[in-house]
C-alpha positions in Angstrom: 0.0 0.0 0.0 1.2 3.5 -0.8 -0.2 6.7 0.7 0.5 10.3 -0.5 -0.9 13.7 0.0 -3.1 14.8 -2.9 -3.7 18.1 -1.2 -4.1 19.3 2.4 -6.5 17.0 4.2 -6.8 14.6 1.2 -4.9 11.3 0.9 -4.4 9.3 -2.2 -4.1 5.6 -1.6 -2.8 3.0 -4.0 -3.5 -0.5 -2.7 -4.0 -4.0 -4.0 -7.6 -5.0 -4.0 -7.1 -7.5 -1.2 -5.5 -4.9 1.0 -8.4 -2.5 0.5 -10.9 -5.3 1.0 -9.3 -6.1 4.4 -9.8 -2.5 5.5 -13.4 -2.4 4.3 -14.1 -5.7 6.0 -12.7 -4.3 9.3 -14.8 -1.2 8.9 -18.0 -3.2 8.3 -17.2 -5.3 11.4 -17.0 -2.1 13.5 -20.1 -0.5 11.9 -22.2 -3.6 12.6 -20.9 -4.5 16.1 -19.4 -1.3 17.5 -18.4 -1.4 21.2 -20.4 1.0 23.3 -17.3 3.1 23.8 -17.3 4.3 20.2 -19.4 7.5 19.8 -22.5 7.1 17.8 -21.4 9.9 15.5 -18.3 8.0 14.5 -20.3 4.9 13.7 -22.8 6.9 11.7 -19.9 8.5 9.8 -18.4 5.1 9.1 -21.7 3.8 7.8 -21.9 6.7 5.4 -18.4 6.0 4.2 -19.3 2.4 3.6 -22.5 3.4 1.7 -20.3 5.6 -0.5 -17.8 2.7 -1.0 -20.7 0.4 -2.0 -22.0 2.9 -4.5 -18.5 3.3 -6.0 -17.9 -0.4 -6.3 -21.2 -0.9 -8.0 -20.1 1.7 -10.5 -16.7 -0.1 -11.0 -18.4 -3.5 -11.7 -19.3 -2.2 -15.1 -15.8 -1.0 -15.9 -12.8 -3.0 -16.9 -9.7 -2.6 -14.6 -6.9 -0.5 -16.1 -4.1 -2.6 -17.4 -1.4 -0.2 -16.2 -0.1 0.0 -19.8 -0.7 2.6 -22.5 
């Protein structure tokens, strides 16, 4: 995985699909079974991020992956 600043406050991540899937899986686990110590606002924000992720992956299903070539 590689992280870089795109601009202040915005990161660009380059990751293998399995790396990103692991992060999303962990986020779903927390969103679905968050311990009581995690503020409700944080869980709500996480759920919104996961909803956005789901919308973006639905869009990508119709696209072919870039080959990395020309």
